[in-house]
N, C-alpha and C positions, 0 to 999 in steps of 0.2 A: 640695682647694681650690686654685685658682690663686693664685700669689703675685704681688706687684708686681714691677716691673723690678729692684728691689734684692734680690730673692730672699729677702726677709724677710716673715714673716706680719704684715700690718698689723692695726690695730684696725678691725674691720668695723662700720660704722655704717649703720643704716636710718633715714632721715629722712622723715617722713610729713606731708604738707601737710593743712590743714583743707579741708572741703568737704561736710560733712553726709553725705547718703546716697551721694554719689559715692565715699565712702571704701571702698566694697566693692571698688574697684579695688586697694586695698592688699592684700586677701586673696590675689588671684592673683599679685601681685608678690612677696609673701612666699613663696607656695607654690613659685614658680619658683626663688627663692633657696635654699630648703630642699632642693629636689630636686637642685640643682647642688652641694650640699655646703657652702654658705655659712651659717655660724651667726653672726648678728650678736652682737657684744660690747656694743653700745650702741644703744639705741632712743631716738628723739626724735620728738616730734610736737606739733602744735598742733591744737586743736579735735577733730574726729573722728580726726585723726592721733594725738593724745594718748591718746584712748580705746583705739584699736587698739594703740598702743605699750605701754600699761599692761597690756593682756591678754597681749601677746606676752612682755614682760619678766617678767610675774608667773607664768610657767610654765616648766617644764623644756623644753628644746629639742624633745624627742620629743612633747610635748603641746601645743605652741604653736598649730599650725595647727588642731587639733581645737577648742581653746578659742576661737580667733578665729571659727571657724565657728559655734560655740555662741552667741557674743555676737551675731552677726548674725541668727541664727535667733530669738533671744530678743527682739530689738528690731524684728522684722518679723512680719507676720501670716501664718499658714499659708493655703494656698490661693490665693496671689497669684502663683504661678509659671506664668502662662498662656503658651502657645505661640501667638503671633499673627502674622498677616501684617503686614509692616512698616507698611502704610498705616493700621492700627488702633492703632499704638503710641501716638500722641499722645493719643487719647481715653482709652486705658487708663491712661496715665501721669497725665493730668489728674485722673481719678477717684481714683487712688491717692494723689496729693498732697493732694487735697481731703479725703480720709479722714484723713490725718495731721494736717491743720490743724484739723479738727473734733474728732477724738477722741484726738489724740496718738499715741504709739507705745508698745507694751507694753514694760515694763521699762526705759523710757527717759524719757519725759515725758508729763504729763497736763495737760489744760486746767484753768485756774483756774475754780472754780465761779462766781466773780464777775468780770466784765470789769474789768481793772485801771483803766480810766478811771472806773469807778464805785466802786472800793474806797477805803477810808480809807488815808492815807499809811502806808507800811510795805512789807515785801517783796512782799506780794500785789498791791500797786499798781504794781510795777516790772516785771512780766513777764506774758505771756499764758499761760505754762505753768509747771508745777512739775517740777523735775528730781529730786525725792527718790527715785523708783524707780531712777534710774541709780546712786546710791550703793550700793544693795543688789546691783545687777547686777555692779558692779566688785568688791565684796567677795566675791561668789560665784565669780567667774571668774578673779581674779588673787590670787596669794599675795604680800601686801605685805611679809611678812617676807623672802621671797626677793628682792623688789625692793630692799630695804634691806640686803641681805647682802653687797653688793659683788661678788657672783658675776656680776652683769650690771648694766648702767648704764641708767638711764631719766632722760630730761630732757623736761620739758614747759614750754611757755611760756604765760603768762597776763598780762592787762593790768590793772594796778592802777588801780582806778576813780578814786581821788582825785587822782592826778597823771599818769595816762595813760602810765606807764612800763611797758614790756614786761619782765616778770620771768621768768627761767628758774629753775625748781625742778629740782634735780639730785640724784639718789639718792646721789651721791658726797659731797655736803655737807649734804643735807637729809634728814630722816626723812619720806619720802613716804607719803601716805595717799590714799584715793580722792578726797578733796576737791581735791587738786592736779590730777588729771586732769579732774574735773568742772569746775573753774574754767577750765581751758584751753578747754573747750567751752561756756562760759556766754555764748552770743551774745545780746546785747540787740537788741530788746526782747522776743524770744521767751522767753529764759531769764533768771532772776534772777542777780545777782552772787553768787558763792560766797565765803563768809568763810573765811579762813585766818589764824590768829592774830588780830591786831587790824585787819587790812585786808580789803577786799573786792575781788574780781577778776572781770573779764569775759574773754570769749574772747580768746586771743592774737591772733586774726586781725583784731581791731579795729586793731591796730598793724602786725603782720606775720604773714602766714598760713603762713610757712615758717620752721622753726627753724634753718636752716643757719648763720646768722651766730652764733647762740648756741653751736652745736656747735664751730665754728672757734675761738671765743673760749675755750671751756672745755677744749679738747683738750690743752693743754700741748704737750709735745714728741712726742706719739705720732704714728707714721706712720698715715695714715688711708686707708681705702678706703670711701668714702661712696656709698651708693645713695640717691639723692634722688628721691622719688616724689611728683609734683605732680598735682593734680586740676583745676587751672584753667589755661587756655592764654591767655597775654597776647596772642598773635597770632590774628587772626581776620578774617573777611571783613566787608565793609560790610553791615549789616543791611538787609533789604528789607521786613520786617513789624514790627509792634509787639512781637510775641512775641520776635523776634530781637533787637530793641532792648533789651528787658528782660534777655534772657540775656547779650547782649554787655556790657551795663553791669555785670552781676554778675561776668562773667569778668574784666573790667578791674579791678574793685574788689578781687577776691580772688586774682588771679593772682600768682604769684611774680615779683617784679621784681628777683630776686636775681642773674639771669644776668650783668647788667653788673657788679654789685658783686663777684660771684665772679671774673669774668674780670679785674677790676681788682686784686683781692686776689692772684690767681694771678700776675699780671704783676709785682706788687710783690715777692712772695716769690721769684719767679724772678730778679728783678733783684738782690735781696739775695744770692741764692746766687752769681750771677755775680761780684758785687763782693767777696764773701768769698773767692772763688777767686783773684781778681787785683785786690786793692785799689789797687795802684799805678796802675791805669788811670784812677783818678778823682783829681782834685785835692782833697787833704784840706781845703783852705781853702773849697772849694765845698761839700764834704760832710764837715763836721768829725767826725761820728761814724762815718765809714766803717770804721774799724778795729773798731768794736763790732758790726758786722753779722755775723750767723751764717748758715751754710748752712741754708736753709729745710728743714723736715721734709717728708717725702714725703706728698703729698696727691693722691688721685685722686677725682674726683666724677663719678659716672655718673648722669645725669639723664634720667628718662622722664616724660612728661606725658600725662595722659588727654585724649582728645578726646570730646565728647558723641556719643552714639549717635543714630541716626535716631529721630525721634519725641520728642526731648527737649523739655522745656518750661521756662519761666523758673523753675519751682519744682522742677527736677530734684534739687536738693540736699535737698529735703524729700520725695522720692518713694522710699519704702522697700519697694516691692513685691519679692517674691522673684525675680520675673522680671528686674527691673532689676539686682538684686544679683548674680544669676547672670551676666548679660551683662557687667556692669562687671568682675566678678571675672575672667571669661575674657579680657577685654581686658588686664587687668593682668598675667595670666599670660603671654599671648602677647608683650607688649611687653618684659617683663623677661627672658623666655627668649631673645628675639632679642638684647637688650643683652648678656646673658651669653655667648651664642655668639660675638658680636663681640669681647668681652673687650678693650676698647680700652686698659685699664690695663696689659696685658701686652705691648703693641706697642712696638717700638723708638721712641725719641724723641730730642730734641736734647740730652739730658743734663740737662734741667731737672727740678726735683723736683715741681712742681705742675701738674696738668692737670685740665681741665674737659671732660667728654665728654657731649654732649647727644644724645638720640635721641627726637625728638618722635613721638607717635602721631598720624597723620592718617588721615582716611577711616574713622572709626569706624563709620559707617553701613554700609559694606561688610562689616565684621566682624560687625555685628549680623545682617545677612541670612544670612550663612553659619552663624553660631553658633546662631541660633534655628531655622533650618531643619534643621541637623544634629541638634539636640536633640529 
């Protein structure tokens, strides 16, 4: 495995964003990491990213990809991996998403027998679907004793319903159970709040859909190589149809807006590093605590982002056909593989400890044409 510029093996973190069925992109991204010899020490996620992270962290490295594949096979229906001309993709995807809304997804969520608007007050009146099947799925596919053994680290984020605070549950300090991952994916009003202890939690994406800030806060003095895999692109074209309006609105709502925050954090840490090397260049009256500044720990963040495939619909995040899972997975593999080939964290730099490397995936529809035709 490649080292950082300091010739020291960093803590390798895989950070997975939420996005429902789009999370199949994570499968390919992880596969590329595994093939390149990168074994994450720390998994973190929100929503579907938390579910994928739990499955990965809850298995031995040699079993992780297979178990993640099993997870996606279990929550999707057989016989939905059709090979279609691109012009038929939208109709196929619409039918697939409609099926999910009507019947739920196997081993994931099922429709309530009574519409919540007609139910008596209580849990059944707070969501359209029941997530009980997901608890069993996570019990089957993840070893929670392994997760809590300190041999690997898992962090998931969920929103506390009563005060709206984003809480990060971390295996280094908490005894994690399937409920923590389910809570991270309990997106209202589709799914009910998940109870942990005396509190109830909704999807972490209600507040922030990417757990990168939590990782940076929890990391301590570790040197980090973070692979940040996002599912929503904050940048996009002006919509021209109502379908595009609905999709673009969802992209903006759930896209990671951490790029600016991360760049600001990197700049601050790099400034601290410069000042720690030559504190005399700053007037101590202007910066009274300059002498307490420490050289920032080494942090490299490699960021890739999924772009929707041709034929996507506003409900693509609820579209779990095996065809779409395959195509999204292949895109994740291609994007991560290219990011690894570029290996920006190994390149010469200005001597600063913190760097943020972005590689956006654009033109996903071209990839779909090639991938679906080849298959």
